[in-house]
C-alpha positions in Angstrom: 91.6 29.6 -27.1 91.6 27.5 -30.2 93.2 28.7 -33.4 92.8 27.5 -37.0 95.7 25.1 -36.4 93.9 23.6 -33.4 90.2 23.4 -34.3 87.5 22.5 -31.8 86.5 18.9 -31.4 83.2 18.4 -33.3 80.6 16.4 -31.3 77.3 14.8 -32.5 75.0 13.8 -29.6 72.5 11.0 -30.1 69.9 10.4 -27.4 66.1 10.0 -27.5 65.8 12.3 -24.4 65.4 16.0 -25.3 66.6 16.9 -21.8 69.8 14.8 -22.1 70.5 16.3 -25.5 70.1 19.7 -24.1 72.3 19.1 -21.1 75.0 17.4 -23.2 75.0 20.4 -25.5 75.3 22.8 -22.6 78.2 20.8 -21.1 80.1 20.3 -24.3 79.7 23.9 -25.5 80.9 25.2 -22.2 84.3 23.7 -23.0 86.8 25.9 -25.0 88.0 23.0 -27.1 84.8 21.3 -28.3 81.5 22.1 -29.8 78.2 20.3 -30.6 77.6 20.3 -34.3 74.3 18.5 -34.1 71.9 16.4 -32.0 69.7 13.5 -33.0 66.8 11.7 -31.3 67.5 8.4 -32.9 70.1 6.7 -35.1 68.3 7.2 -38.4 68.5 11.0 -37.9 72.0 10.6 -36.7 73.0 8.8 -39.9 72.1 11.8 -42.0 73.7 14.3 -39.6 77.0 12.3 -39.7 77.1 12.9 -43.4 76.3 16.6 -43.0 78.6 17.5 -40.1 81.5 15.0 -40.2 81.9 14.9 -36.4 85.1 13.9 -34.6 83.2 12.2 -31.8 79.7 10.7 -31.5 78.0 10.3 -28.1 75.5 7.5 -28.4 72.7 6.5 -26.1 72.5 2.8 -25.4 68.7 2.2 -25.6 66.8 4.1 -28.2 63.7 3.7 -30.4 63.7 2.8 -34.1 67.2 1.3 -33.9 69.0 -0.1 -31.0 72.3 1.7 -30.0 74.3 -1.5 -30.5 72.9 -2.2 -33.9 73.7 1.3 -35.0 77.2 1.1 -33.5 77.9 -2.2 -35.3 76.9 -0.7 -38.6 78.7 2.6 -38.0 82.0 0.9 -37.1 81.8 -1.3 -40.2 80.8 1.5 -42.7 82.1 4.7 -41.2 84.4 4.1 -38.2 84.6 7.0 -35.8 85.3 7.5 -32.1 82.1 6.7 -30.1 81.4 7.5 -26.5 78.4 5.5 -25.2 76.0 7.1 -22.7 74.6 4.3 -20.5 72.0 3.9 -17.8 73.4 2.5 -14.5 71.5 -0.8 -14.7 72.5 -4.4 -15.1 71.2 -4.3 -18.7 72.9 -1.0 -19.2 76.3 -2.3 -18.0 76.1 -5.4 -20.2 75.2 -3.3 -23.3 78.0 -0.8 -22.5 80.6 -3.7 -22.3 79.3 -5.1 -25.6 79.6 -1.7 -27.1 83.3 -1.6 -26.2 83.7 -5.0 -27.9 82.1 -3.5 -31.0 84.6 -0.7 -31.1 83.2 2.1 -28.9 86.1 4.0 -27.2 84.5 4.4 -23.8 81.2 5.0 -21.9 79.8 7.4 -19.4 76.9 6.7 -17.1 73.7 8.7 -16.9 73.0 10.0 -13.3 70.2 8.2 -11.5 68.7 11.3 -9.7 68.3 14.9 -10.8 69.2 14.2 -14.4 70.0 17.8 -15.3 71.9 18.7 -12.1 73.6 15.3 -12.1 74.8 15.6 -15.7 76.0 19.1 -15.2 78.1 17.8 -12.3 79.6 15.4 -14.8 81.0 18.2 -16.9 84.6 17.5 -16.2 84.2 13.7 -16.7 82.3 14.0 -19.9 84.7 16.6 -21.3 87.7 14.4 -20.5 86.2 11.4 -22.1 85.4 13.3 -25.2 89.0 14.5 -25.4 90.2 11.0 -25.0 87.8 9.7 -27.6 88.9 12.3 -30.1 92.6 11.2 -29.7 91.8 7.5 -29.7 93.1 5.0 -32.1 90.2 3.0 -33.6 90.8 -0.7 -33.3 88.9 -3.4 -35.2 85.7 -4.8 -33.7 86.4 -7.8 -31.3 83.2 -9.6 -32.3 84.3 -10.9 -35.7 85.4 -14.3 -36.7 89.1 -13.5 -36.3 88.6 -12.4 -32.7 86.7 -15.6 -32.0 89.4 -17.7 -33.6 92.0 -16.0 -31.5 90.0 -16.5 -28.3 89.8 -20.2 -29.0 93.6 -20.5 -29.3 95.7 -22.7 -27.0 96.9 -20.0 -24.7 100.2 -20.0 -22.8 101.6 -23.3 -21.5 101.1 -24.0 -17.8 103.8 -22.9 -15.4 103.8 -26.2 -13.5 105.5 -24.6 -10.5 103.5 -24.2 -7.4 106.1 -22.1 -5.7 106.2 -19.7 -8.7 102.4 -19.4 -8.8 102.1 -18.7 -5.1 105.0 -16.3 -4.6 104.5 -14.1 -7.6 101.9 -11.5 -8.5 100.8 -9.9 -11.8 99.5 -6.3 -11.3 97.6 -4.5 -14.1 96.4 -0.9 -14.5 94.3 0.4 -17.4 91.8 3.1 -18.3 90.3 4.1 -21.7 90.4 1.1 -24.0 91.4 -1.1 -21.1 88.5 -3.5 -20.9 89.5 -5.1 -24.2 93.2 -4.8 -23.5 92.8 -6.6 -20.1 90.9 -9.3 -21.9 93.9 -9.7 -24.3 96.3 -10.1 -21.4 94.1 -12.4 -19.2 92.8 -14.8 -21.9 96.1 -16.6 -22.7 97.1 -17.0 -19.0 97.3 -20.6 -17.9 95.1 -21.8 -15.0 98.1 -22.0 -12.7 99.0 -18.4 -13.3 100.1 -16.3 -10.4 97.3 -14.1 -8.9 96.4 -11.0 -10.9 95.2 -7.8 -9.4 93.6 -5.2 -11.7 92.7 -1.5 -11.3 90.6 -0.5 -14.3 89.0 3.0 -14.3 85.3 2.1 -14.3 82.3 3.5 -12.5 80.3 1.6 -9.8 77.9 -0.9 -11.2 79.9 -2.0 -14.2 82.9 -4.0 -12.7 80.8 -7.0 -11.7 79.5 -7.5 -15.2 83.0 -6.9 -16.5 84.4 -9.6 -14.2 81.7 -12.1 -15.0 82.3 -11.6 -18.7 86.0 -12.2 -18.4 85.5 -15.2 -16.1 83.6 -16.9 -18.9 86.4 -16.3 -21.4 89.5 -17.0 -19.3 91.3 -20.1 -17.9 91.8 -18.4 -14.6 88.9 -17.3 -12.3 88.0 -13.6 -12.7 86.0 -11.8 -10.0 85.4 -8.5 -8.3 87.8 -8.2 -5.4 86.3 -8.5 -1.9 87.7 -6.8 1.2 90.0 -9.1 3.2 89.9 -12.1 0.9 93.1 -14.1 0.2 94.8 -13.4 -3.1 95.2 -16.8 -4.7 97.0 -18.2 -7.7 94.8 -18.9 -10.7 92.6 -15.9 -9.9 92.2 -12.3 -11.1 90.8 -9.7 -8.8 89.2 -6.5 -10.3 88.9 -3.4 -8.2 85.1 -2.7 -7.8 84.0 0.7 -9.2 84.1 3.4 -6.6 86.7 1.5 -4.4 90.5 1.7 -4.2 92.1 -1.8 -4.3 95.3 -2.4 -2.5 97.5 -5.3 -1.7 98.0 -6.2 2.0 99.4 -9.0 4.1 97.9 -11.2 6.7 100.7 -13.3 8.1 102.3 -15.1 5.1 99.2 -14.5 2.9 98.5 -11.8 0.4 95.0 -10.3 0.9 92.9 -7.7 -0.9 92.1 -4.4 0.8 89.3 -2.2 -0.3 88.5 1.4 0.8 86.7 4.5 -0.3 89.4 7.0 0.5 89.4 10.2 -1.7 90.1 9.7 -5.4 93.8 9.8 -6.4 94.6 11.4 -9.8 90.8 12.0 -9.9 90.2 8.2 -9.9 88.8 5.7 -7.5 89.9 3.0 -8.1 93.3 4.5 -8.7 96.1 2.6 -10.3 98.7 4.4 -8.3 97.1 3.3 -5.1 97.3 -0.4 -6.2 100.8 -0.1 -7.6 102.1 1.7 -4.4 100.7 -1.0 -2.2 102.3 -3.7 -4.3 105.7 -1.9 -4.1 105.4 -2.0 -0.3 104.2 -5.5 0.2 105.5 -7.6 -2.7 108.5 -5.8 -4.1 110.5 -8.0 -6.5 107.8 -10.7 -6.4 105.5 -8.6 -8.6 105.3 -7.8 -12.3 103.6 -4.5 -13.1 101.8 -3.8 -16.4 100.4 -0.5 -17.4 98.0 -0.5 -20.4 96.1 2.0 -22.6 94.5 5.0 -20.9 94.2 8.8 -20.8 96.2 10.8 -18.2 99.0 9.7 -15.9 97.5 7.5 -13.2 99.8 4.6 -12.5 103.0 6.0 -14.0 104.5 7.1 -10.7 103.2 3.9 -9.0 104.9 1.7 -11.7 108.1 3.6 -11.1 107.9 2.8 -7.4 107.2 -0.8 -8.2 110.3 -0.9 -10.4 112.4 0.8 -7.6 111.2 -1.9 -5.2 112.5 -4.6 -7.4 109.4 -5.5 -9.5 109.6 -6.1 -13.2 107.6 -3.6 -15.2 106.0 -3.4 -18.6 104.2 -0.7 -20.6 101.9 -1.2 -23.6 103.4 0.2 -26.8 101.8 3.2 -28.7 100.8 1.2 -31.8 98.5 -1.1 -29.8 97.0 1.5 -27.4 93.6 3.0 -27.9 95.0 6.0 -26.0 98.7 6.2 -25.4 98.5 8.4 -22.3 99.3 6.4 -19.2 102.0 4.2 -20.8 103.6 7.2 -22.4 103.9 8.9 -19.0 105.3 5.7 -17.4 107.9 5.3 -20.2 108.9 9.0 -20.0 109.9 8.7 -16.4 111.7 5.4 -16.8 109.1 3.3 -15.0 109.1 0.5 -17.6 111.7 -2.2 -18.0 110.1 -3.2 -21.3 107.6 -1.7 -23.8 105.5 -4.4 -25.5 102.7 -4.7 -28.0 99.4 -5.8 -26.5 99.3 -9.2 -28.3 102.7 -10.1 -26.8 102.1 -8.9 -23.2 101.0 -12.2 -21.7 103.9 -14.1 -23.3 106.5 -11.6 -22.1 105.1 -11.6 -18.5 105.2 -15.4 -18.3 108.6 -15.5 -20.0 110.0 -13.2 -17.3 108.4 -15.2 -14.6 110.0 -18.4 -15.9 113.4 -16.8 -16.4 113.4 -15.2 -13.0 112.4 -18.4 -11.3 115.1 -20.3 -13.2 117.7 -17.8 -12.0 116.6 -18.2 -8.5 116.8 -22.0 -8.7 120.3 -21.7 -10.1 121.4 -19.4 -7.3 120.2 -21.8 -4.5 
């Protein structure tokens, strides 16, 4: 039960569907720690309700009449920043808009079910509730679509490694959840084209990871793609776990290869960061660098520890730069991270460690 010292999370639901508004209200009000303080059929009504109810979290439909969800979000984050959870249709357009919303400052998104809207959403109770809790605890970061972000994106990036052996032997492994899409971009964008291969597990539902990979591919010097089962893991490439699949590292002779499966979720997630990190601990050991980024919960913390125990170098994002300091905090608490770093320094520190470890190896030979 909540006391006066621990009030309920106040949620305002904005959706043009009366059915969705009703179901969201039922789901949220069924939780002991949150309550719906209002619902709105469009952003113009929502604007007035925000003033009246002062919600902690806003759930916002992507496509609505009178004012597009993105237009409203952009104005909201500029004039009255608050945690926003997008509610998106599982379509190509829906996935693109959801990713743009994250750039604009939304904390996260949840998909609408395709079939049996009412029953489907009721089955999403745990998911929606956990995302609202994460949003209420999130640190709001500036929009990534402004001039400063564009200027940073156009920067020179990190210098090439110019070491074929270093690029082919080493791996960079990343796990992220809430806030991770933008954090991953910050890590990947500065990497040089001859970077070691990168493997990524980002908590994301099916249907969204392809758009995410394509968007990153257009921004990065390395090639970014959804991982495919059995493909070689090559330098200069980043492989993102497809939504709904676990991504693991495997070996085929001397080569690293990607392995995909649909085994049960781990830590309630598929893809699971622990699954990826555990496989890297087994097959790459000290040739890997593990990075755990912003996210709710503890997925990846134990796996990062196993990577460290296998000889890998491990880093965790610091609290100040996290949207949600959940997974990194868990990893730090169990001693899984060699280093804690702010997001804007993560790429530099990863590459600095690669260069220093390679130099030590050359000196020993």
